[in-house]
Residue frames relative to the residue before (quaternion, step in Angstrom):
aa qw qx qy qz dx dy dz
P 1.0000 0.0000 0.0000 0.0000 0.00 0.00 0.00
G 0.0559 -0.7936 0.6053 0.0257 3.57 -1.17 0.54
G 0.6017 -0.6003 0.3957 0.3478 3.57 -1.17 0.53
K 0.7030 -0.4205 0.3427 0.4599 3.55 -1.30 -0.03
R 0.6848 -0.5097 0.3341 0.3997 3.54 -1.26 0.39
D 0.7344 0.4341 -0.2468 0.4598 3.62 1.05 -0.62
T 0.7123 0.3972 -0.2600 0.5171 3.60 1.16 0.39
S 0.3179 -0.7408 0.5560 0.2026 3.54 -1.22 0.44
R 0.6727 0.4268 -0.3200 0.5128 3.54 1.14 0.54
L 0.5297 -0.5971 0.4876 0.3538 3.53 -1.17 0.55
K 0.5231 -0.6597 0.4466 0.3029 3.54 -1.00 0.84
N 0.8266 0.0382 0.0404 0.5600 3.58 0.93 -0.87
Y 0.0701 -0.8341 0.5467 0.0228 3.58 0.47 1.18
P 0.6457 0.5144 -0.3633 0.4320 3.69 0.79 -0.78
G 0.6460 0.5203 -0.3224 0.4562 3.58 1.03 -0.76
W 0.6427 0.5060 -0.3164 0.4804 3.57 1.01 -0.83
A 0.6481 0.5305 -0.3273 0.4375 3.60 0.89 -0.91
E 0.6537 0.5083 -0.3109 0.4665 3.57 0.95 -0.88
K 0.6626 0.5073 -0.3030 0.4602 3.59 0.94 -0.89
L 0.6993 0.4822 -0.2792 0.4478 3.58 0.85 -0.98
Q 0.6315 0.5459 -0.3312 0.4398 3.59 1.05 -0.72
S 0.7576 0.3849 -0.1968 0.4891 3.57 1.06 -0.73
D 0.5607 0.6212 -0.3800 0.3940 3.62 1.27 -0.09
S 0.3933 -0.7536 0.4815 0.2135 3.59 -0.59 1.13
D 0.6113 0.5508 -0.3542 0.4443 3.60 1.22 -0.30
V 0.6533 0.5302 -0.2960 0.4521 3.59 1.27 -0.38
F 0.3404 -0.7213 0.5709 0.1948 3.56 -0.83 1.05
D 0.7110 -0.3065 0.2088 0.5975 3.56 0.94 -0.93
F 0.1867 -0.7713 0.5956 0.1246 3.56 -1.27 0.20
S 0.1825 -0.7910 0.5793 0.0737 3.54 -1.20 0.56
P 0.2444 -0.7723 0.5689 0.1420 3.61 -0.60 1.11
R 0.0334 0.8019 -0.5963 -0.0182 3.56 -1.19 0.39
L 0.2091 -0.7163 0.6456 0.1626 3.50 -1.38 0.29
T 0.1099 -0.8017 0.5873 0.0191 3.56 -0.60 1.20
I 0.0206 0.8191 -0.5691 0.0690 3.58 -0.67 1.12
N 0.4274 -0.6590 0.5517 0.2806 3.55 -1.28 0.42
T 0.0050 -0.8162 0.5751 -0.0555 3.55 -0.71 1.10
L 0.3409 -0.6721 0.6011 0.2661 3.51 -1.41 0.01
A 0.1841 -0.7715 0.6026 0.0879 3.56 -0.78 1.10
T 0.0394 -0.8223 0.5665 -0.0371 3.55 -0.80 1.05
V 0.0279 0.7383 -0.6736 0.0201 3.52 -1.11 0.88
G 0.8113 -0.0151 -0.0356 0.5833 3.57 -0.49 1.18
K 0.7838 -0.2729 0.2298 0.5083 3.57 -0.78 -1.04
F 0.6115 0.5619 -0.3500 0.4334 3.59 1.28 -0.07
S 0.0024 -0.7908 0.6115 -0.0270 3.57 -0.92 0.97
T 0.0035 0.7885 -0.6148 0.0149 3.55 -1.17 0.63
P 0.4886 -0.6582 0.4754 0.3194 3.62 -1.02 0.70
V 0.0509 -0.7972 0.6010 -0.0262 3.54 -1.02 0.91
T 0.3067 -0.6909 0.6179 0.2162 3.54 -1.12 0.71
L 0.1253 -0.8097 0.5730 0.0200 3.55 -0.49 1.25
V 0.1650 -0.8030 0.5713 0.0400 3.54 -0.66 1.19
G 0.1927 -0.7820 0.5856 0.0915 3.55 -0.60 1.17
T 0.0232 0.8191 -0.5689 0.0691 3.57 -0.70 1.08
V 0.4135 -0.6040 0.5908 0.3394 3.52 -1.40 0.01
P 0.4282 -0.7735 0.3855 0.2641 3.62 -0.11 1.27
D 0.6773 0.5005 -0.3124 0.4395 3.61 0.79 -0.95
K 0.6836 0.4716 -0.2879 0.4769 3.57 0.96 -0.83
H 0.6198 0.5560 -0.3388 0.4381 3.57 1.01 -0.81
V 0.6682 0.5012 -0.2896 0.4674 3.56 0.93 -0.93
R 0.6492 0.5557 -0.3182 0.4104 3.56 1.03 -0.81
I 0.8064 0.2947 -0.1516 0.4898 3.60 0.92 -0.76
T 0.7261 0.3230 -0.2563 0.5503 3.60 1.22 0.23
S 0.4672 -0.6429 0.5214 0.3108 3.54 -1.36 0.02
I 0.1610 0.8472 -0.4962 0.1003 3.57 1.18 0.56
E 0.6173 0.5718 -0.3595 0.4035 3.60 0.98 -0.75
E 0.6167 0.5607 -0.3450 0.4315 3.59 1.11 -0.62
Y 0.7085 0.4429 -0.2514 0.4885 3.58 1.20 -0.46
M 0.4985 0.6455 -0.4349 0.3818 3.58 1.28 0.05
S 0.1942 -0.7956 0.5647 0.1024 3.59 -0.68 1.08
Q 0.7709 0.0619 -0.0710 0.6300 3.56 1.29 -0.37
G 0.8044 0.2366 -0.1913 0.5103 3.56 -1.01 0.82
A 0.3943 -0.6753 0.5646 0.2642 3.55 -1.36 -0.13
F 0.5781 -0.6050 0.4061 0.3673 3.57 -1.03 0.72
S 0.6123 0.5726 -0.3416 0.4249 3.59 1.11 -0.66
D 0.5107 0.6501 -0.4183 0.3762 3.61 1.24 -0.24
L 0.5658 0.6000 -0.3809 0.4181 3.60 1.25 -0.26
K 0.5203 0.6435 -0.4208 0.3716 3.59 1.21 -0.29
G 0.6298 0.5235 -0.3989 0.4126 3.57 -1.16 0.58
G 0.6327 -0.6110 0.3499 0.3224 3.54 -1.23 0.40
A 0.6322 0.5695 -0.3499 0.3919 3.59 1.01 -0.71
N 0.5751 -0.5812 0.4481 0.3615 3.57 -1.21 0.53
K 0.0995 0.7757 -0.6120 0.1174 3.57 -0.58 1.20
V 0.0790 -0.8089 0.5824 0.0183 3.56 -1.11 0.64
I 0.2226 -0.7103 0.6499 0.1532 3.53 -1.27 0.61
L 0.1982 -0.8130 0.5428 0.0711 3.57 -0.67 1.14
G 0.5385 -0.5571 0.5151 0.3665 3.53 -1.26 0.47
S 0.6223 -0.6040 0.3500 0.3541 3.57 -1.03 0.81
K 0.6823 0.4701 -0.2926 0.4774 3.60 0.96 -0.83
L 0.6057 0.5463 -0.3465 0.4633 3.58 1.11 -0.64
L 0.6197 0.5369 -0.3304 0.4675 3.57 0.99 -0.84
E 0.6652 0.5025 -0.2867 0.4719 3.55 0.98 -0.93
D 0.6683 0.5113 -0.3054 0.4458 3.59 0.88 -0.92
L 0.7080 0.4405 -0.2466 0.4939 3.57 1.10 -0.73
S 0.3449 -0.7627 0.4725 0.2758 3.58 1.34 -0.10
L 0.4148 0.7124 -0.4528 0.3396 3.54 0.97 0.95
R 0.2012 -0.7252 0.6369 0.1673 3.50 -1.41 0.20
V 0.6337 -0.4990 0.4098 0.4260 3.57 -1.24 0.37
G 0.7266 0.3772 -0.3123 0.4820 3.55 -0.92 0.98
E 0.6521 0.4819 -0.3115 0.4955 3.58 1.27 -0.33
Y 0.4769 -0.7022 0.4749 0.2322 3.57 -1.32 0.22
V 0.1138 -0.7506 0.6475 0.0667 3.53 -1.25 0.65
N 0.3428 -0.7364 0.5462 0.2044 3.58 -1.03 0.78
F 0.1215 -0.7755 0.6166 0.0605 3.56 -1.00 0.89
S 0.0109 0.7793 -0.6266 0.0088 3.55 -1.12 0.74
V 0.2191 -0.7465 0.6158 0.1244 3.53 -1.27 0.57
G 0.8258 -0.0464 -0.0049 0.5621 3.58 -0.52 1.14
N 0.7703 -0.3124 0.2565 0.4932 3.55 -0.91 -0.98
Q 0.4168 0.7212 -0.4638 0.3017 3.56 1.26 0.25
S 0.6687 -0.5257 0.3532 0.3896 3.55 -1.27 0.39
V 0.5289 -0.6379 0.4764 0.2938 3.52 -1.23 0.65
Q 0.0916 -0.7805 0.6153 0.0611 3.56 -1.10 0.75
P 0.3588 -0.7397 0.5260 0.2180 3.61 -0.86 0.92
F 0.1072 -0.7662 0.6317 0.0495 3.56 -1.11 0.81
K 0.3661 -0.7193 0.5481 0.2193 3.56 -0.99 0.84
V 0.3781 -0.7157 0.5415 0.2271 3.59 -0.86 0.96
V 0.0595 -0.8294 0.5555 -0.0096 3.59 -0.54 1.19
G 0.8207 0.0403 -0.0187 0.5696 3.60 1.22 -0.12
V 0.2743 -0.7372 0.5983 0.1527 3.51 -1.38 0.27
V 0.1406 -0.7765 0.6100 0.0715 3.57 -0.96 0.91
H 0.0938 -0.8016 0.5903 0.0124 3.56 -0.95 0.90
F 0.1352 -0.8140 0.5636 0.0383 3.57 -0.47 1.27
G 0.4915 -0.6901 0.4187 0.3271 3.57 1.21 -0.25
N 0.6515 0.4200 -0.3218 0.5437 3.57 1.26 0.36
D 0.4455 -0.7426 0.4260 0.2620 3.59 -0.45 1.20
Q 0.6262 0.5596 -0.3462 0.4182 3.57 0.95 -0.85
I 0.7052 0.4361 -0.2518 0.4991 3.56 0.98 -0.86
D 0.6955 0.5061 -0.2846 0.4231 3.56 0.85 -0.99
K 0.7121 0.4319 -0.2735 0.4812 3.61 1.16 -0.38
S 0.7689 0.3705 -0.1842 0.4875 3.59 1.21 -0.18
M 0.6926 0.4851 -0.2665 0.4624 3.59 1.25 0.03
A 0.0393 0.7730 -0.6322 0.0349 3.52 -1.14 0.75
F 0.2409 -0.7566 0.5927 0.1348 3.56 -1.22 0.58
A 0.0372 0.7718 -0.6344 0.0208 3.55 -1.13 0.71
N 0.6515 -0.4863 0.3873 0.4347 3.55 -1.29 0.10
L 0.6015 -0.6023 0.3907 0.3505 3.58 -0.96 0.90
S 0.6799 0.5012 -0.3093 0.4369 3.60 0.82 -0.94
N 0.6464 0.5172 -0.3214 0.4597 3.60 1.03 -0.74
V 0.6539 0.5005 -0.3076 0.4768 3.58 1.03 -0.77
Q 0.6195 0.5341 -0.3428 0.4619 3.59 1.03 -0.72
V 0.6550 0.4958 -0.3073 0.4803 3.60 1.00 -0.81
L 0.6395 0.5323 -0.3222 0.4516 3.60 0.91 -0.91
N 0.7307 0.4269 -0.2141 0.4878 3.56 0.99 -0.92
K 0.3465 -0.7541 0.4714 0.2986 3.57 1.36 -0.20
T 0.5619 0.5514 -0.4076 0.4626 3.57 1.00 0.90
P 0.0971 -0.8375 0.5356 0.0480 3.62 0.49 1.15
G 0.8192 0.2376 -0.1922 0.4853 3.55 -0.96 0.92
R 0.5428 0.6478 -0.4073 0.3462 3.60 1.19 -0.23
V 0.0383 -0.7516 0.6584 0.0033 3.53 -1.13 0.85
S 0.2388 -0.8036 0.5292 0.1311 3.59 -0.76 0.96
E 0.8063 0.0640 -0.0231 0.5876 3.59 1.15 -0.52
I 0.1158 -0.7361 0.6547 0.1268 3.51 -1.34 0.34
S 0.1627 -0.7514 0.6281 0.1205 3.55 -0.96 0.82
V 0.1631 -0.8114 0.5605 0.0282 3.52 -0.87 1.02
A 0.1707 -0.7498 0.6320 0.0965 3.55 -0.94 0.97
L 0.2553 -0.7889 0.5476 0.1123 3.55 -0.85 1.03
V 0.5928 -0.5416 0.4543 0.3858 3.52 -1.27 0.41
D 0.7756 0.1310 -0.0590 0.6146 3.57 1.04 -0.85
E 0.2929 -0.8011 0.4965 0.1610 3.57 -0.12 1.28
E 0.5873 0.6053 -0.3686 0.3910 3.60 1.12 -0.60
R 0.6768 0.4782 -0.2893 0.4791 3.59 1.22 -0.39
S 0.3382 0.7961 -0.4656 0.1873 3.59 1.26 0.08
A 0.6661 0.5012 -0.3175 0.4520 3.61 0.86 -0.88
E 0.6573 0.5212 -0.2985 0.4552 3.56 0.96 -0.92
I 0.6983 0.4646 -0.2733 0.4710 3.57 0.87 -0.97
A 0.6214 0.5371 -0.3484 0.4518 3.59 0.96 -0.79
Q 0.6390 0.5316 -0.3208 0.4540 3.57 0.96 -0.86
S 0.6846 0.4859 -0.2914 0.4587 3.60 0.91 -0.88
W 0.6608 0.5130 -0.3062 0.4544 3.61 1.10 -0.61
K 0.5507 0.6505 -0.3940 0.3439 3.60 1.12 -0.54
I 0.6719 0.5063 -0.3030 0.4476 3.58 1.08 -0.62
L 0.5838 0.6265 -0.3560 0.3741 3.59 1.26 -0.26
S 0.8191 0.0778 0.0312 0.5675 3.58 1.13 -0.58
D 0.5453 -0.5809 0.4867 0.3581 3.54 -1.33 0.22
D 0.5026 0.6495 -0.4283 0.3769 3.59 1.25 -0.25
K 0.5102 -0.6685 0.4646 0.2774 3.54 -1.20 0.65
V 0.0721 -0.7953 0.6019 -0.0005 3.58 -0.72 1.11
E 0.0204 0.8206 -0.5675 0.0638 3.56 -0.71 1.10
D 0.4359 -0.6135 0.5894 0.2936 3.50 -1.15 0.74
W 0.5346 -0.6805 0.3925 0.3116 3.58 -0.72 1.10
R 0.6866 0.4991 -0.3059 0.4312 3.59 0.79 -0.95
E 0.6610 0.4971 -0.3039 0.4729 3.56 1.02 -0.78
A 0.6780 0.5196 -0.2955 0.4279 3.57 0.87 -0.98
N 0.8065 0.3019 -0.1314 0.4911 3.57 0.97 -0.80
K 0.3167 0.7879 -0.4844 0.2103 3.57 1.25 0.20
M 0.7050 0.4538 -0.2731 0.4716 3.60 0.77 -1.02
F 0.6411 0.5364 -0.3294 0.4391 3.55 0.98 -0.84
M 0.6912 0.4802 -0.2898 0.4557 3.57 0.82 -0.98
E 0.6402 0.5127 -0.3289 0.4680 3.59 1.03 -0.73
M 0.6499 0.5451 -0.3172 0.4241 3.56 1.01 -0.82
I 0.8095 0.2754 -0.1497 0.4964 3.60 0.75 -0.95
K 0.2846 -0.8170 0.4708 0.1726 3.56 1.35 -0.09
M 0.2768 0.7607 -0.5358 0.2402 3.56 0.83 1.00
Q 0.0955 -0.8590 0.5018 0.0352 3.53 0.59 1.20
D 0.6242 0.5799 -0.3502 0.3892 3.58 1.00 -0.74
F 0.6547 0.5332 -0.3216 0.4285 3.58 1.16 -0.51
V 0.4489 0.6984 -0.4595 0.3155 3.59 1.23 -0.23
R 0.6296 0.5514 -0.3288 0.4375 3.56 0.99 -0.86
Y 0.6645 0.5184 -0.2887 0.4542 3.55 1.05 -0.85
F 0.7680 0.4037 -0.1957 0.4571 3.56 0.92 -0.92
I 0.4952 0.7439 -0.4035 0.1965 3.56 1.12 -0.63
T 0.6920 0.4657 -0.3021 0.4616 3.62 1.02 -0.63
T 0.6060 0.5338 -0.3671 0.4616 3.58 1.23 -0.19
A 0.1128 -0.8635 0.4908 0.0273 3.52 0.03 1.32
I 0.7996 0.1339 -0.0455 0.5836 3.58 1.08 -0.71
L 0.1512 -0.7675 0.6162 0.0919 3.55 -1.08 0.78
I 0.1368 -0.7222 0.6718 0.0919 3.53 -1.09 0.83
V 0.0443 0.8688 -0.4786 0.1191 3.55 -0.04 1.31
A 0.1576 -0.7735 0.6097 0.0711 3.54 -0.92 0.99
A 0.4861 0.6587 -0.4428 0.3657 3.59 0.34 1.17
F 0.7014 -0.4982 0.2749 0.4293 3.57 0.72 1.13
G 0.5820 -0.6114 0.3707 0.3873 3.59 1.16 0.41
V 0.5618 0.5974 -0.3878 0.4209 3.60 1.25 0.24
Y 0.1481 -0.7981 0.5813 0.0559 3.56 -0.79 1.04
N 0.0754 0.7602 -0.6452 0.0078 3.53 -1.14 0.65
V 0.7274 -0.4542 0.2536 0.4475 3.56 -1.17 0.24
L 0.6535 0.5074 -0.3283 0.4558 3.59 1.05 -0.62
S 0.6899 0.4883 -0.2920 0.4475 3.58 1.07 -0.61
I 0.7260 0.4068 -0.2629 0.4882 3.61 1.19 -0.12
M 0.5297 0.6664 -0.3977 0.3423 3.57 1.24 0.01
I 0.5944 0.5391 -0.4327 0.4109 3.55 0.32 1.18
């Protein structure tokens, strides 16, 4: 599910969470908040798309662990600010696991995050611009407590994704899309066949991002 076209937040995340938890067609679901940030080390800064997730849920419905080149995705658990960087981003920032990177959003104050892992998707554009952190830490960084911009849903029977997505559309003003339908043109355009394995369990997306999908908005 996703919010209306004029918002970057789901209208009723608690309601969706309650529905998805009790739906026998749902294997599991993973909420996230995706924000645009600036990563800074010393005098060097670069724009980064920071994806806030719930680590245990993210691992359950994706193959993210297969793309971890250092550390484990579960290392994001816990209260302290921790981050997993794309491999090229780590290189561009001249960092190593265990060191710190500062993140900021707009004119808000800078917050340090400890690098606990590295993810490598094999695409420079993604590996140099993507990072993952705990959902709660990203909400605090963005000063939007409780905000969720997207939910990815894994179904017990993925073949029913179009049918189920259609039935969910009447439940809310949020945008509900069958993953294959929503991303068909995008996947054909960039031909990122290797990512199919990563996305295959994500059958439905509830997305609050103006109805626009890109590779960073579907990686969960």
